[in-house]
PDB file of N, H, CA, C and O in Angstrom:
ATOM      1  N   MET A   1     -10.738   2.787   2.931  1.00  0.00           N
ATOM      2  CA  MET A   1     -11.048   3.236   3.996  1.00  0.00           C
ATOM      3  C   MET A   1     -12.404   2.345   5.262  1.00  0.00           C
ATOM      4  O   MET A   1     -13.425   1.797   4.847  1.00  0.00           O
ATOM      5  N   GLU A   2     -12.202   2.393   6.026  1.00  0.00           N
ATOM      6  H   GLU A   2     -11.373   2.839   6.364  1.00  0.00           H
ATOM      7  CA  GLU A   2     -13.284   2.139   6.790  1.00  0.00           C
ATOM      8  C   GLU A   2     -13.477   2.855   8.422  1.00  0.00           C
ATOM      9  O   GLU A   2     -12.564   3.520   8.913  1.00  0.00           O
ATOM     10  N   TRP A   3     -14.555   2.653   9.024  1.00  0.00           N
ATOM     11  H   TRP A   3     -15.296   2.113   8.626  1.00  0.00           H
ATOM     12  CA  TRP A   3     -14.517   3.498  10.017  1.00  0.00           C
ATOM     13  C   TRP A   3     -15.082   2.589  11.252  1.00  0.00           C
ATOM     14  O   TRP A   3     -16.242   2.193  11.371  1.00  0.00           O
ATOM     15  N   GLN A   4     -13.974   2.346  12.159  1.00  0.00           N
ATOM     16  H   GLN A   4     -13.032   2.667  12.063  1.00  0.00           H
ATOM     17  CA  GLN A   4     -14.165   1.201  13.315  1.00  0.00           C
ATOM     18  C   GLN A   4     -15.158   1.782  14.247  1.00  0.00           C
ATOM     19  O   GLN A   4     -15.432   2.981  14.305  1.00  0.00           O
ATOM     20  N   LYS A   5     -15.501   1.164  14.725  1.00  0.00           N
ATOM     21  H   LYS A   5     -15.279   0.190  14.679  1.00  0.00           H
ATOM     22  CA  LYS A   5     -16.530   1.210  16.106  1.00  0.00           C
ATOM     23  C   LYS A   5     -16.370   2.002  17.198  1.00  0.00           C
ATOM     24  O   LYS A   5     -17.095   2.248  18.162  1.00  0.00           O
ATOM     25  N   SER A   6     -14.851   2.498  16.733  1.00  0.00           N
ATOM     26  H   SER A   6     -14.262   2.299  15.950  1.00  0.00           H
ATOM     27  CA  SER A   6     -14.430   3.715  18.168  1.00  0.00           C
ATOM     28  C   SER A   6     -14.202   4.954  17.456  1.00  0.00           C
ATOM     29  O   SER A   6     -13.512   5.894  17.850  1.00  0.00           O
ATOM     30  N   GLU A   7     -15.043   4.843  16.038  1.00  0.00           N
ATOM     31  H   GLU A   7     -15.604   4.080  15.718  1.00  0.00           H
ATOM     32  CA  GLU A   7     -15.329   5.921  14.807  1.00  0.00           C
ATOM     33  C   GLU A   7     -14.071   6.449  14.693  1.00  0.00           C
ATOM     34  O   GLU A   7     -14.088   7.656  14.934  1.00  0.00           O
ATOM     35  N   LEU A   8     -12.463   5.815  14.287  1.00  0.00           N
ATOM     36  H   LEU A   8     -12.450   4.834  14.090  1.00  0.00           H
ATOM     37  CA  LEU A   8     -11.449   6.294  13.874  1.00  0.00           C
ATOM     38  C   LEU A   8     -11.223   5.767  12.709  1.00  0.00           C
ATOM     39  O   LEU A   8     -11.587   4.594  12.623  1.00  0.00           O
ATOM     40  N   PRO A   9     -10.653   6.315  11.595  1.00  0.00           N
ATOM     41  CA  PRO A   9     -10.565   5.710  10.147  1.00  0.00           C
ATOM     42  C   PRO A   9      -9.728   5.212  10.230  1.00  0.00           C
ATOM     43  O   PRO A   9      -8.836   5.575  10.996  1.00  0.00           O
ATOM     44  N   HIS A  10      -9.615   3.729   9.168  1.00  0.00           N
ATOM     45  H   HIS A  10     -10.340   3.434   8.546  1.00  0.00           H
ATOM     46  CA  HIS A  10      -8.668   2.417   9.623  1.00  0.00           C
ATOM     47  C   HIS A  10      -8.619   2.023   7.907  1.00  0.00           C
ATOM     48  O   HIS A  10      -9.580   1.657   7.229  1.00  0.00           O
ATOM     49  N   ALA A  11      -7.526   2.176   7.555  1.00  0.00           N
ATOM     50  H   ALA A  11      -6.745   2.474   8.106  1.00  0.00           H
ATOM     51  CA  ALA A  11      -7.409   1.509   6.377  1.00  0.00           C
ATOM     52  C   ALA A  11      -5.965   0.483   6.244  1.00  0.00           C
ATOM     53  O   ALA A  11      -5.069   0.544   7.086  1.00  0.00           O
ATOM     54  N   HIS A  12      -5.919  -0.447   5.054  1.00  0.00           N
ATOM     55  H   HIS A  12      -6.648  -0.497   4.370  1.00  0.00           H
ATOM     56  CA  HIS A  12      -5.092  -1.480   4.921  1.00  0.00           C
ATOM     57  C   HIS A  12      -4.972  -0.612   3.441  1.00  0.00           C
ATOM     58  O   HIS A  12      -5.868  -0.215   2.696  1.00  0.00           O
ATOM     59  N   ILE A  13      -3.141  -0.462   3.312  1.00  0.00           N
ATOM     60  H   ILE A  13      -2.413  -0.785   3.917  1.00  0.00           H
ATOM     61  CA  ILE A  13      -3.095   0.253   1.755  1.00  0.00           C
ATOM     62  C   ILE A  13      -1.535  -0.802   1.729  1.00  0.00           C
ATOM     63  O   ILE A  13      -0.822  -1.285   2.608  1.00  0.00           O
ATOM     64  N   LEU A  14      -1.525  -0.808   0.351  1.00  0.00           N
ATOM     65  H   LEU A  14      -2.104  -0.416  -0.363  1.00  0.00           H
ATOM     66  CA  LEU A  14      -0.290  -1.549  -0.472  1.00  0.00           C
ATOM     67  C   LEU A  14       0.321  -0.048  -1.283  1.00  0.00           C
ATOM     68  O   LEU A  14      -0.437   0.804  -1.747  1.00  0.00           O
ATOM     69  N   ILE A  15       1.393   0.011  -1.313  1.00  0.00           N
ATOM     70  H   ILE A  15       2.009  -0.681  -0.936  1.00  0.00           H
ATOM     71  CA  ILE A  15       2.335   0.911  -1.915  1.00  0.00           C
ATOM     72  C   ILE A  15       3.224   0.496  -2.750  1.00  0.00           C
ATOM     73  O   ILE A  15       4.062  -0.283  -2.294  1.00  0.00           O
ATOM     74  N   TRP A  16       3.313   0.870  -4.168  1.00  0.00           N
ATOM     75  H   TRP A  16       2.633   1.503  -4.538  1.00  0.00           H
ATOM     76  CA  TRP A  16       4.557   0.359  -4.938  1.00  0.00           C
ATOM     77  C   TRP A  16       5.132   1.657  -4.836  1.00  0.00           C
ATOM     78  O   TRP A  16       4.428   2.666  -4.798  1.00  0.00           O
ATOM     79  N   LEU A  17       6.594   1.688  -4.781  1.00  0.00           N
ATOM     80  H   LEU A  17       7.166   0.869  -4.812  1.00  0.00           H
ATOM     81  CA  LEU A  17       7.570   2.783  -4.713  1.00  0.00           C
ATOM     82  C   LEU A  17       8.391   3.274  -5.739  1.00  0.00           C
ATOM     83  O   LEU A  17       8.926   4.129  -5.034  1.00  0.00           O
ATOM     84  N   TYR A  18       8.839   3.401  -6.655  1.00  0.00           N
ATOM     85  H   TYR A  18       8.404   2.706  -7.227  1.00  0.00           H
ATOM     86  CA  TYR A  18       9.610   3.810  -8.045  1.00  0.00           C
ATOM     87  C   TYR A  18      10.830   3.595  -7.734  1.00  0.00           C
ATOM     88  O   TYR A  18      11.452   2.792  -8.429  1.00  0.00           O
ATOM     89  N   ASP A  19      11.443   4.197  -6.706  1.00  0.00           N
ATOM     90  H   ASP A  19      10.938   4.849  -6.141  1.00  0.00           H
ATOM     91  CA  ASP A  19      12.922   3.742  -6.040  1.00  0.00           C
ATOM     92  C   ASP A  19      12.882   2.775  -4.744  1.00  0.00           C
ATOM     93  O   ASP A  19      12.978   3.121  -3.567  1.00  0.00           O
ATOM     94  N   LYS A  20      12.743   1.697  -5.177  1.00  0.00           N
ATOM     95  H   LYS A  20      12.665   1.416  -6.133  1.00  0.00           H
ATOM     96  CA  LYS A  20      12.345   0.678  -3.809  1.00  0.00           C
ATOM     97  C   LYS A  20      13.655   0.908  -3.051  1.00  0.00           C
ATOM     98  O   LYS A  20      14.817   1.004  -3.447  1.00  0.00           O
ATOM     99  N   ILE A  21      12.942   0.981  -1.489  1.00  0.00           N
ATOM    100  H   ILE A  21      11.998   0.903  -1.167  1.00  0.00           H
ATOM    101  CA  ILE A  21      13.985   1.022  -0.253  1.00  0.00           C
ATOM    102  C   ILE A  21      13.909  -0.515   0.407  1.00  0.00           C
ATOM    103  O   ILE A  21      13.057  -1.360   0.134  1.00  0.00           O
ATOM    104  N   SER A  22      14.648  -0.609   1.032  1.00  0.00           N
ATOM    105  H   SER A  22      15.340   0.077   1.254  1.00  0.00           H
ATOM    106  CA  SER A  22      14.701  -1.590   1.850  1.00  0.00           C
ATOM    107  C   SER A  22      13.882  -1.930   3.248  1.00  0.00           C
ATOM    108  O   SER A  22      13.435  -0.875   3.697  1.00  0.00           O
ATOM    109  N   SER A  23      13.718  -2.477   3.648  1.00  0.00           N
ATOM    110  H   SER A  23      14.080  -3.334   3.283  1.00  0.00           H
ATOM    111  CA  SER A  23      12.552  -2.818   4.600  1.00  0.00           C
ATOM    112  C   SER A  23      13.228  -2.288   6.399  1.00  0.00           C
ATOM    113  O   SER A  23      12.424  -2.197   7.326  1.00  0.00           O
ATOM    114  N   ASN A  24      14.577  -2.029   6.593  1.00  0.00           N
ATOM    115  H   ASN A  24      15.231  -2.102   5.840  1.00  0.00           H
ATOM    116  CA  ASN A  24      15.292  -1.363   7.674  1.00  0.00           C
ATOM    117  C   ASN A  24      14.950  -0.021   7.541  1.00  0.00           C
ATOM    118  O   ASN A  24      14.701   0.662   8.534  1.00  0.00           O
ATOM    119  N   GLU A  25      14.899   0.625   5.900  1.00  0.00           N
ATOM    120  H   GLU A  25      15.101   0.071   5.092  1.00  0.00           H
ATOM    121  CA  GLU A  25      14.488   1.831   6.018  1.00  0.00           C
ATOM    122  C   GLU A  25      13.427   2.706   6.314  1.00  0.00           C
ATOM    123  O   GLU A  25      13.320   3.885   6.654  1.00  0.00           O
ATOM    124  N   ILE A  26      12.394   1.406   5.992  1.00  0.00           N
ATOM    125  H   ILE A  26      12.481   0.449   5.716  1.00  0.00           H
ATOM    126  CA  ILE A  26      10.803   1.606   6.495  1.00  0.00           C
ATOM    127  C   ILE A  26      10.630   2.154   7.962  1.00  0.00           C
ATOM    128  O   ILE A  26      10.100   3.123   8.507  1.00  0.00           O
ATOM    129  N   ASP A  27      11.678   0.523   8.486  1.00  0.00           N
ATOM    130  H   ASP A  27      12.109  -0.264   8.044  1.00  0.00           H
ATOM    131  CA  ASP A  27      11.356   0.761   9.927  1.00  0.00           C
ATOM    132  C   ASP A  27      11.618   1.897  10.948  1.00  0.00           C
ATOM    133  O   ASP A  27      11.236   2.131  12.095  1.00  0.00           O
ATOM    134  N   ASP A  28      12.782   2.769   9.662  1.00  0.00           N
ATOM    135  H   ASP A  28      13.092   2.579   8.730  1.00  0.00           H
ATOM    136  CA  ASP A  28      13.196   3.633  10.427  1.00  0.00           C
ATOM    137  C   ASP A  28      12.499   4.764  10.499  1.00  0.00           C
ATOM    138  O   ASP A  28      13.033   5.764  10.977  1.00  0.00           O
ATOM    139  N   VAL A  29      10.758   4.802   9.883  1.00  0.00           N
ATOM    140  H   VAL A  29      10.324   3.990   9.494  1.00  0.00           H
ATOM    141  CA  VAL A  29      10.131   5.738   9.648  1.00  0.00           C
ATOM    142  C   VAL A  29       8.994   5.039  10.116  1.00  0.00           C
ATOM    143  O   VAL A  29       8.028   5.689  10.516  1.00  0.00           O
ATOM    144  N   ILE A  30       8.978   3.888  10.121  1.00  0.00           N
ATOM    145  H   ILE A  30       9.762   3.360   9.796  1.00  0.00           H
ATOM    146  CA  ILE A  30       7.354   3.261  10.993  1.00  0.00           C
ATOM    147  C   ILE A  30       7.803   2.398  11.959  1.00  0.00           C
ATOM    148  O   ILE A  30       8.773   1.664  11.774  1.00  0.00           O
ATOM    149  N   SER A  31       7.196   2.430  12.935  1.00  0.00           N
ATOM    150  H   SER A  31       6.408   3.027  13.085  1.00  0.00           H
ATOM    151  CA  SER A  31       8.011   1.670  14.022  1.00  0.00           C
ATOM    152  C   SER A  31       7.008   1.653  15.589  1.00  0.00           C
ATOM    153  O   SER A  31       6.318   2.618  15.919  1.00  0.00           O
ATOM    154  N   THR A  32       7.075   0.834  16.110  1.00  0.00           N
ATOM    155  H   THR A  32       7.636   0.050  15.841  1.00  0.00           H
ATOM    156  CA  THR A  32       6.017   0.903  17.368  1.00  0.00           C
ATOM    157  C   THR A  32       7.035   0.379  18.555  1.00  0.00           C
ATOM    158  O   THR A  32       8.118  -0.163  18.336  1.00  0.00           O
ATOM    159  N   GLU A  33       6.578   0.598  19.614  1.00  0.00           N
ATOM    160  H   GLU A  33       5.698   1.038  19.792  1.00  0.00           H
ATOM    161  CA  GLU A  33       7.313  -0.114  20.834  1.00  0.00           C
ATOM    162  C   GLU A  33       6.179   0.301  22.308  1.00  0.00           C
ATOM    163  O   GLU A  33       5.554   1.337  22.534  1.00  0.00           O
ATOM    164  N   ILE A  34       6.245  -0.653  22.891  1.00  0.00           N
ATOM    165  H   ILE A  34       6.752  -1.495  22.707  1.00  0.00           H
ATOM    166  CA  ILE A  34       5.737  -0.251  24.032  1.00  0.00           C
ATOM    167  C   ILE A  34       6.555   0.141  25.011  1.00  0.00           C
ATOM    168  O   ILE A  34       7.552  -0.445  25.433  1.00  0.00           O
ATOM    169  N   PRO A  35       5.952   1.466  25.460  1.00  0.00           N
ATOM    170  CA  PRO A  35       7.092   2.085  26.940  1.00  0.00           C
ATOM    171  C   PRO A  35       6.971   1.194  27.964  1.00  0.00           C
ATOM    172  O   PRO A  35       6.111   0.400  28.345  1.00  0.00           O
ATOM    173  N   ASP A  36       8.269   1.602  28.375  1.00  0.00           N
ATOM    174  H   ASP A  36       8.967   2.247  28.065  1.00  0.00           H
ATOM    175  CA  ASP A  36       8.583   1.105  29.421  1.00  0.00           C
ATOM    176  C   ASP A  36       7.880   1.374  30.783  1.00  0.00           C
ATOM    177  O   ASP A  36       7.994   2.577  31.019  1.00  0.00           O
ATOM    178  N   PRO A  37       7.349   0.879  31.555  1.00  0.00           N
ATOM    179  CA  PRO A  37       6.440   1.478  32.450  1.00  0.00           C
ATOM    180  C   PRO A  37       7.146   2.215  33.790  1.00  0.00           C
ATOM    181  O   PRO A  37       6.681   3.041  34.576  1.00  0.00           O
ATOM    182  N   ASP A  38       8.338   1.630  33.726  1.00  0.00           N
ATOM    183  H   ASP A  38       8.716   0.959  33.088  1.00  0.00           H
ATOM    184  CA  ASP A  38       9.687   2.344  34.854  1.00  0.00           C
ATOM    185  C   ASP A  38       9.837   3.803  34.313  1.00  0.00           C
ATOM    186  O   ASP A  38      10.122   4.692  35.115  1.00  0.00           O
ATOM    187  N   VAL A  39       9.680   4.055  33.141  1.00  0.00           N
ATOM    188  H   VAL A  39       9.448   3.332  32.489  1.00  0.00           H
ATOM    189  CA  VAL A  39      10.032   5.284  32.510  1.00  0.00           C
ATOM    190  C   VAL A  39       8.783   6.268  32.544  1.00  0.00           C
ATOM    191  O   VAL A  39       8.863   7.354  33.118  1.00  0.00           O
ATOM    192  N   ASP A  40       7.798   5.904  32.001  1.00  0.00           N
ATOM    193  H   ASP A  40       7.732   5.022  31.535  1.00  0.00           H
ATOM    194  CA  ASP A  40       6.817   6.686  31.792  1.00  0.00           C
ATOM    195  C   ASP A  40       5.643   5.906  31.994  1.00  0.00           C
ATOM    196  O   ASP A  40       5.041   5.506  30.998  1.00  0.00           O
ATOM    197  N   LYS A  41       5.108   5.549  33.462  1.00  0.00           N
ATOM    198  H   LYS A  41       5.598   5.874  34.272  1.00  0.00           H
ATOM    199  CA  LYS A  41       3.982   4.979  33.561  1.00  0.00           C
ATOM    200  C   LYS A  41       2.436   5.246  33.343  1.00  0.00           C
ATOM    201  O   LYS A  41       1.461   4.498  33.272  1.00  0.00           O
ATOM    202  N   ASP A  42       2.584   6.408  33.278  1.00  0.00           N
ATOM    203  H   ASP A  42       3.376   7.016  33.336  1.00  0.00           H
ATOM    204  CA  ASP A  42       1.216   6.933  32.490  1.00  0.00           C
ATOM    205  C   ASP A  42       1.147   6.621  30.959  1.00  0.00           C
ATOM    206  O   ASP A  42       0.309   5.797  30.593  1.00  0.00           O
ATOM    207  N   LEU A  43       1.709   7.031  30.323  1.00  0.00           N
ATOM    208  H   LEU A  43       2.390   7.701  30.620  1.00  0.00           H
ATOM    209  CA  LEU A  43       2.236   6.228  28.775  1.00  0.00           C
ATOM    210  C   LEU A  43       2.125   4.837  28.884  1.00  0.00           C
ATOM    211  O   LEU A  43       1.239   4.186  28.330  1.00  0.00           O
ATOM    212  N   TYR A  44       2.632   4.570  29.288  1.00  0.00           N
ATOM    213  H   TYR A  44       3.352   5.099  29.737  1.00  0.00           H
ATOM    214  CA  TYR A  44       2.349   3.022  29.219  1.00  0.00           C
ATOM    215  C   TYR A  44       0.840   2.311  29.343  1.00  0.00           C
ATOM    216  O   TYR A  44       0.277   1.374  28.778  1.00  0.00           O
ATOM    217  N   GLU A  45       0.477   3.310  30.437  1.00  0.00           N
ATOM    218  H   GLU A  45       0.934   4.071  30.897  1.00  0.00           H
ATOM    219  CA  GLU A  45      -0.869   2.501  30.643  1.00  0.00           C
ATOM    220  C   GLU A  45      -2.189   2.986  29.777  1.00  0.00           C
ATOM    221  O   GLU A  45      -3.291   2.461  29.936  1.00  0.00           O
ATOM    222  N   VAL A  46      -1.917   4.141  28.765  1.00  0.00           N
ATOM    223  H   VAL A  46      -1.021   4.568  28.636  1.00  0.00           H
ATOM    224  CA  VAL A  46      -2.561   4.669  27.871  1.00  0.00           C
ATOM    225  C   VAL A  46      -2.349   3.912  26.526  1.00  0.00           C
ATOM    226  O   VAL A  46      -2.998   3.729  25.496  1.00  0.00           O
ATOM    227  N   VAL A  47      -1.096   3.550  27.038  1.00  0.00           N
ATOM    228  H   VAL A  47      -0.568   3.699  27.874  1.00  0.00           H
ATOM    229  CA  VAL A  47      -0.920   2.386  25.140  1.00  0.00           C
ATOM    230  C   VAL A  47      -1.583   1.080  25.443  1.00  0.00           C
ATOM    231  O   VAL A  47      -2.416   0.615  24.665  1.00  0.00           O
ATOM    232  N   THR A  48      -1.229   0.453  26.588  1.00  0.00           N
ATOM    233  H   THR A  48      -0.552   0.831  27.220  1.00  0.00           H
ATOM    234  CA  THR A  48      -1.778  -1.026  26.849  1.00  0.00           C
ATOM    235  C   THR A  48      -2.960  -0.979  26.930  1.00  0.00           C
ATOM    236  O   THR A  48      -3.496  -1.979  26.450  1.00  0.00           O
ATOM    237  N   LYS A  49      -3.777  -0.091  27.419  1.00  0.00           N
ATOM    238  H   LYS A  49      -3.342   0.721  27.809  1.00  0.00           H
ATOM    239  CA  LYS A  49      -5.113   0.085  27.439  1.00  0.00           C
ATOM    240  C   LYS A  49      -6.004   0.018  26.383  1.00  0.00           C
ATOM    241  O   LYS A  49      -6.947  -0.749  26.188  1.00  0.00           O
ATOM    242  N   ASN A  50      -5.434   1.209  25.537  1.00  0.00           N
ATOM    243  H   ASN A  50      -4.668   1.832  25.695  1.00  0.00           H
ATOM    244  CA  ASN A  50      -6.250   1.816  23.976  1.00  0.00           C
ATOM    245  C   ASN A  50      -5.492   1.727  22.829  1.00  0.00           C
ATOM    246  O   ASN A  50      -6.033   2.477  22.016  1.00  0.00           O
ATOM    247  N   MET A  51      -4.328   1.101  22.230  1.00  0.00           N
ATOM    248  H   MET A  51      -3.888   0.492  22.889  1.00  0.00           H
ATOM    249  CA  MET A  51      -3.707   0.531  21.499  1.00  0.00           C
ATOM    250  C   MET A  51      -3.414  -0.726  21.110  1.00  0.00           C
ATOM    251  O   MET A  51      -3.200  -1.091  19.954  1.00  0.00           O
ATOM    252  N   ILE A  52      -3.405  -1.481  22.233  1.00  0.00           N
ATOM    253  H   ILE A  52      -3.579  -1.184  23.172  1.00  0.00           H
ATOM    254  CA  ILE A  52      -3.731  -3.296  21.924  1.00  0.00           C
ATOM    255  C   ILE A  52      -4.718  -3.561  22.474  1.00  0.00           C
ATOM    256  O   ILE A  52      -5.210  -3.145  23.523  1.00  0.00           O
ATOM    257  N   HIS A  53      -5.186  -4.635  21.400  1.00  0.00           N
ATOM    258  H   HIS A  53      -4.786  -4.973  20.548  1.00  0.00           H
ATOM    259  CA  HIS A  53      -6.228  -5.198  21.912  1.00  0.00           C
ATOM    260  C   HIS A  53      -6.400  -6.644  21.373  1.00  0.00           C
ATOM    261  O   HIS A  53      -5.690  -6.844  20.388  1.00  0.00           O
ATOM    262  N   GLY A  54      -7.213  -7.787  21.787  1.00  0.00           N
ATOM    263  H   GLY A  54      -7.790  -7.624  22.587  1.00  0.00           H
ATOM    264  CA  GLY A  54      -7.449  -8.808  21.087  1.00  0.00           C
ATOM    265  C   GLY A  54      -8.511  -8.975  20.166  1.00  0.00           C
ATOM    266  O   GLY A  54      -8.489  -8.350  19.106  1.00  0.00           O
ATOM    267  N   LEU A  55      -9.497  -9.794  20.465  1.00  0.00           N
ATOM    268  H   LEU A  55      -9.514 -10.302  21.327  1.00  0.00           H
ATOM    269  CA  LEU A  55     -10.600 -10.669  19.825  1.00  0.00           C
ATOM    270  C   LEU A  55     -11.385  -9.302  20.114  1.00  0.00           C
ATOM    271  O   LEU A  55     -10.999  -8.500  20.965  1.00  0.00           O
ATOM    272  N   CYS A  56     -12.665  -9.095  19.225  1.00  0.00           N
ATOM    273  H   CYS A  56     -12.978  -9.746  18.534  1.00  0.00           H
ATOM    274  CA  CYS A  56     -13.669  -7.738  19.689  1.00  0.00           C
ATOM    275  C   CYS A  56     -14.962  -8.552  18.830  1.00  0.00           C
ATOM    276  O   CYS A  56     -14.872  -9.763  18.629  1.00  0.00           O
ATOM    277  N   ASP A  57     -15.673  -8.082  18.547  1.00  0.00           N
ATOM    278  H   ASP A  57     -15.746  -7.098  18.711  1.00  0.00           H
ATOM    279  CA  ASP A  57     -17.261  -8.370  17.940  1.00  0.00           C
ATOM    280  C   ASP A  57     -18.084  -9.610  18.677  1.00  0.00           C
ATOM    281  O   ASP A  57     -18.563  -9.367  19.785  1.00  0.00           O
ATOM    282  N   THR A  58     -18.229 -10.660  18.220  1.00  0.00           N
ATOM    283  H   THR A  58     -17.840 -10.857  17.320  1.00  0.00           H
ATOM    284  CA  THR A  58     -19.202 -11.455  18.759  1.00  0.00           C
ATOM    285  C   THR A  58     -18.159 -12.733  19.854  1.00  0.00           C
ATOM    286  O   THR A  58     -18.595 -13.525  20.690  1.00  0.00           O
ATOM    287  N   LEU A  59     -16.743 -12.501  19.421  1.00  0.00           N
ATOM    288  H   LEU A  59     -16.389 -11.858  18.742  1.00  0.00           H
ATOM    289  CA  LEU A  59     -15.737 -13.341  20.058  1.00  0.00           C
ATOM    290  C   LEU A  59     -15.447 -12.317  21.452  1.00  0.00           C
ATOM    291  O   LEU A  59     -15.147 -12.924  22.480  1.00  0.00           O
ATOM    292  N   ASN A  60     -15.487 -11.512  21.493  1.00  0.00           N
ATOM    293  H   ASN A  60     -15.731 -11.018  20.659  1.00  0.00           H
ATOM    294  CA  ASN A  60     -15.319 -10.397  22.785  1.00  0.00           C
ATOM    295  C   ASN A  60     -16.501  -9.233  22.868  1.00  0.00           C
ATOM    296  O   ASN A  60     -16.224  -8.040  22.749  1.00  0.00           O
ATOM    297  N   PRO A  61     -17.781  -9.694  23.075  1.00  0.00           N
ATOM    298  CA  PRO A  61     -18.713  -8.070  23.140  1.00  0.00           C
ATOM    299  C   PRO A  61     -18.400  -7.113  24.346  1.00  0.00           C
ATOM    300  O   PRO A  61     -19.007  -6.076  24.613  1.00  0.00           O
ATOM    301  N   LYS A  62     -17.456  -7.597  24.948  1.00  0.00           N
ATOM    302  H   LYS A  62     -16.963  -8.439  24.732  1.00  0.00           H
ATOM    303  CA  LYS A  62     -17.359  -6.458  26.366  1.00  0.00           C
ATOM    304  C   LYS A  62     -15.590  -5.979  25.948  1.00  0.00           C
ATOM    305  O   LYS A  62     -14.806  -5.662  26.844  1.00  0.00           O
ATOM    306  N   SER A  63     -15.224  -6.000  24.610  1.00  0.00           N
ATOM    307  H   SER A  63     -15.860  -6.257  23.883  1.00  0.00           H
ATOM    308  CA  SER A  63     -14.140  -5.058  24.178  1.00  0.00           C
ATOM    309  C   SER A  63     -14.585  -3.817  23.918  1.00  0.00           C
ATOM    310  O   SER A  63     -15.588  -3.459  23.300  1.00  0.00           O
ATOM    311  N   PRO A  64     -13.233  -2.820  24.772  1.00  0.00           N
ATOM    312  CA  PRO A  64     -13.562  -1.354  24.951  1.00  0.00           C
ATOM    313  C   PRO A  64     -13.915  -0.665  23.405  1.00  0.00           C
ATOM    314  O   PRO A  64     -14.322   0.476  23.189  1.00  0.00           O
ATOM    315  N   TYR A  65     -13.665  -1.578  22.568  1.00  0.00           N
ATOM    316  H   TYR A  65     -13.334  -2.505  22.743  1.00  0.00           H
ATOM    317  CA  TYR A  65     -13.473  -1.577  21.087  1.00  0.00           C
ATOM    318  C   TYR A  65     -15.258  -1.780  20.186  1.00  0.00           C
ATOM    319  O   TYR A  65     -15.442  -1.774  18.968  1.00  0.00           O
ATOM    320  N   MET A  66     -16.150  -1.916  21.108  1.00  0.00           N
ATOM    321  H   MET A  66     -16.000  -1.922  22.097  1.00  0.00           H
ATOM    322  CA  MET A  66     -17.474  -2.546  20.925  1.00  0.00           C
ATOM    323  C   MET A  66     -18.322  -1.525  21.485  1.00  0.00           C
ATOM    324  O   MET A  66     -19.295  -1.806  22.184  1.00  0.00           O
ATOM    325  N   ILE A  67     -17.889  -0.030  21.119  1.00  0.00           N
ATOM    326  H   ILE A  67     -17.098   0.198  20.551  1.00  0.00           H
ATOM    327  CA  ILE A  67     -19.216   0.706  21.475  1.00  0.00           C
ATOM    328  C   ILE A  67     -20.381   1.243  21.121  1.00  0.00           C
ATOM    329  O   ILE A  67     -21.109   1.755  21.971  1.00  0.00           O
TER     330      ILE A  67
END
């Protein structure tokens, strides 16, 4: 577990399952998509502003994640 600069916890994990499930079954539980701006403009703006980012640290010191 690590704490990112936005003070939110972040972890990369690997889990072995006793009864294996397919990637399609995993996708039914864990997925993401960018909201349609024509359907919900406010949600689209929140997601694209806060949940998608590129480079940070010394490669992009003006990144919003460099608090």
